[in-house]
N, C-alpha and C positions, 0 to 999 in steps of 0.2 A: 433341559439341556441335555447333548447326548455326553458319553462317557468322554469325546474328547475333541478339540476344538481345529478340525481342517480347514473348514472352509465357510464359509458364510453361509452359504447355500444349505449347510445342515443343520440351519437355526430357523425354527419358524420365528414369526415376529413378534410374539408374544417373549421368547427369548431374548431376541435383539432387544426390545424394549426394558425388558426386566433387569439386563446386562449394565445399557447404559445410565437406568436410575440407580442400580448399587454402585456402579462408579462414582454417580453424583456422590451418593452418601460419603462414599469411601474418600473423598473428596474435601468433605467437612467434618473427618474426624481431627482433631487433635492429638488427643489422650490416646493411645492404641491400647486393645487389650492383645491377648496373644492366643488366637484361635487355630494358629496354625505351628504351634509348639512339636516339635518332636517330629516336625515335615520336612522331607526335604526336596528340592527341586535340582533338575541337574538341567542345563543347558548346553545342547550338543550341536556345537555349530561349523555346518563349512564355508560359510562367509562372514569376511568381519561386518561387524557390529557394534555399537556405540549404545544409541537410544534403546533398542529389545533389548540389549545383553543386560545395561543397567539398571536400566526400568524394572525387569523382573526378578533381578535381584534384589533391589531395593525394596519391590512389591513384597517379595517372600519372606527377607528379612526383618519389614516392619511390621509383619502377621504373627514373628513369632518363632519363623521357619529360619532354616539355613537355606544355602546357596552355593550350587557347585559349577564351576565353567569348566567345558571340558571341550578342546580343538579337535575337531576331526580328525585332523591329516597326524593325532597320536593314536588312533584308534584302528586296529588290525580291518574293522569295516570299511575303511576309505584305502588301503592297502589291497584289497579283494583277496585277503585271509580270511575272512567271517562273514557270515552271511547278517542279511539286516535283522533277520528274523532271529537270529541268536544272540545278538546284540539285543534287543527289544526286551526278548525273557531274560537276560543277566541285568540288565539295566531295573527289570518290574522288581527283582529281590533285592535292587540295593534301594531305590529311592522313591518318589512317594507322585512323583508328575516331573515329564519331561519337556523341555521345549526344543522342539527343531527347526533349524536353520539350512536349508538344504535348498539346491539347485533343482534336484526333480520331485515334484509333487509326488510323484506314482511311488517313489522310495519311501517318503514320508507316511503316504496310506500305507505300505508293506509294513513298515516300523509297526504301526498304530493298531492293524489289524493281531499282530502278534505279541501289544505288550497289555498287560495286566494293570496298569495305571493309566493316568491321564496323560496325553500326548497333545500338545497344543504346537500350532503353525507358526513358526518364528518368522516366515517367509521364506517361499520357495517361488522357483520361477511362475509358476501360474497364478497365487494368490498372497496374501499378505491381510487375513482376517483381522489378527488384533488390532495393527495398523488401525484399517477403515471400523472398526467398532467403537475405539476412541477418536477417530473422526468424528462419527455420528454425535458422540458428547458436544463437542467442540462447536459443529454445526448448531445445534440447539443451545447453546451455549450463547451464542454470537446472534440467532437469529429468531431464537426463542419457541422455537416448532424445529419438526422435521416433515410429516407431512407438507404435500403443497411446494416445498422448496425445490428453487432449478440449481439445478448444479452443472456446471462449465467444465468438462476436463480437458485441456489441449497438451497434445505434443505427441509423444511415442504411447501408443494404445496397449500395444503387444505387452503386456505388462501387469503385474502382480495386483496394485493398486490399483488401475483399472479396472480389472479383475472383479476385485472383492466390492468394490463401487457398484458395479452393474448387479452383482447378486442382494448386495444391500438393496438397495433403491427399491424393487417389490417390497422389501418387506418393511421398511421404514417409510415409506410412501410418497419420495421425493422423487424429482424427473431428473433426469440423469442425460445431457447430451455432449457427444466425445467427438473431438474435433483432431484429426489424426491426417495426412496424407493418405490417398487411397492407391492402398501399396500392401501387400500381405505381411511385409515386414516391420508394418508399423499398427495395422489395426488391430483390434480387441479378437482374440478367441472366437470363432466362428460357433464352436461348440458353447462356452461359456456367453457369448451373447443372447445365444438361442435359449439357452435355458433361463436366463434372467427373462427374457420376453414371454416365456412360457407359463413364467411364476405369477400365481393368482393366489389371493388368499382371503378371506371374507372378513370385514373387516378393515381393511386396507386398501386406501383408494388406487383406482388401476392410475399406471404409471406411464408417462412416455420415455421409453427409450430410443435415442439416434444415434447416429454416426454420420457427421460429414467431414468434408477437406476444408471447409473453410472456417478459420477460426472467429471471425469477428461475427459473423452467423450465429455460433455457438453461444458467443459471451453475450450476444445482447439481452440485457434484462435479466440477465442470471444474477442470485443471489448470492453465489458462491463460485470462482473463479478456481479452478484446481489445476497443478501441473507434478510434474515430476521430473525425477535425471533422465537426460538423452541419453546418459552412461553407466548404466546399472552394472551390477557386478556379472551379470550374462553375457555382456557385451564384449567383443571380442577388441580392445584398444585401437589394432588398426584402421577399425569402419570411423572412427572418431570425425575425420573431417568430413566424411561422405554422409554422415549422421546431422554431424552440423549445418551443412549444404543443404539437406532433404528438410530439418525439424525448424527452420530460422522462422519462417513463418508462424509457426505457431508458439514463438517466443511470448510469456504473456510481459507487456510492458504498459507505458501510461495510456495507450493507444488502445488495448486491449480494455484496459480498465475502464476508460470513457464509453463503452458501450456498455459497461454492469455498472452504471454510478452508484448503484447501494451495495456493492456487493463486495462484500470478504475475500482474502485472497489466502487459499492454501496450498501447501507444501509438505511431503512427509519427510523432507531433508534425508540425506544431504542435499544442499542446494550449489549451484554453479553459478555464480551472479553475473550475468554477460551471456550466458548461453539458454537457460529453460526458462528463466526470469530477470529483468534488471533489476538492478539493486534499490532502485526507487521502489519497486514495488514490494519487492520480498522484506524491505527494512522500513516502509511506509505505513502512516496509521491506518490504513485498512488490511495488515498483513498480522493474520494471527500464528504464525508458522509456531512459535515458541510456546504460545496456547495447547496448540497439537500437541508438540514434545510433552508437554507436561499430563497432558490429559494420557499418555502412553501409562505414564505408572498409575493412575486411578483407574483405566479401564484393566490394567495387569493385576492388581489387586482384585477389582471384582472378577476376574477370570480363576482367579486362584483359588477364592472363595467358593465360586459358585462348582468348580468343577471338584474338590476336594471337599467341600462340606464338612465344616470342622464339627467335631462330634469322637465317638471313640475309634480309634484304629483297628481297623480289621487283622486280625494275625495274617502275617504270611505262611504260605505253606512252607512244610518242615522240608529242608532235601532228602531226599532218598538216601541211605546207606550210610 
């Protein structure tokens, strides 16, 4: 694995497999050692968070480390008074790993390029890799496999979760059909889609990646039906009425699930019942959304263990002067 986790596109199939297996082992542990004792995690968040913030904090502290939550608006970086490069260099002197939750993916990449400690993408407008790695654990739990699984994603697909699912598919061997309006405002980023379609790995089955505007066709025969919020943090609230109008056809309801009679339902949360999904689906027997949420904790433990590689801590460089 690389020093950072910025994108699932940075991972090999073996790294993805290894993280899923490590997360499963972490879930089985009851009495924990303290392999990360003396290590500190900093969460630097520009946007609100429940699952990402709490699960990373619990993951770090349960492994013996400590966690600091830092709201970005308190930083000179957010006020344009300090460069991202300088912030990365300073924080690397204080902490052992940084989780960033920022609108701009490029800004997170710039931070990582200047950090000397591991950096984890805790969500950007482009990708949500830690979420989707945990989703792979959830899918394998529910279906017993990843290779050959058929996933249908419905709704707004210009979306960090959709992008990470697209990049995960050729690495884990599952097929993915995305159903969204035929409109650039809702379709996956063309660059991400092209990168996913171009990815080929020896020993991993060649996958099918499709985009359609027909939600029932996408769901037909799927093993997983997945959706996400129509009003993510990046969306201007004044667009809500227009987006509901455009996306209502893609709501996951009983009719959609009838086209996929053996499918489980997934959603990364938070969810708005009656908008992207109906209550009978998300609260029904085929929903695994709370398993998804729990698996975030186990995957985050796996990520921290993998990136920090417990052992003797390297000395920090001495300050000059």
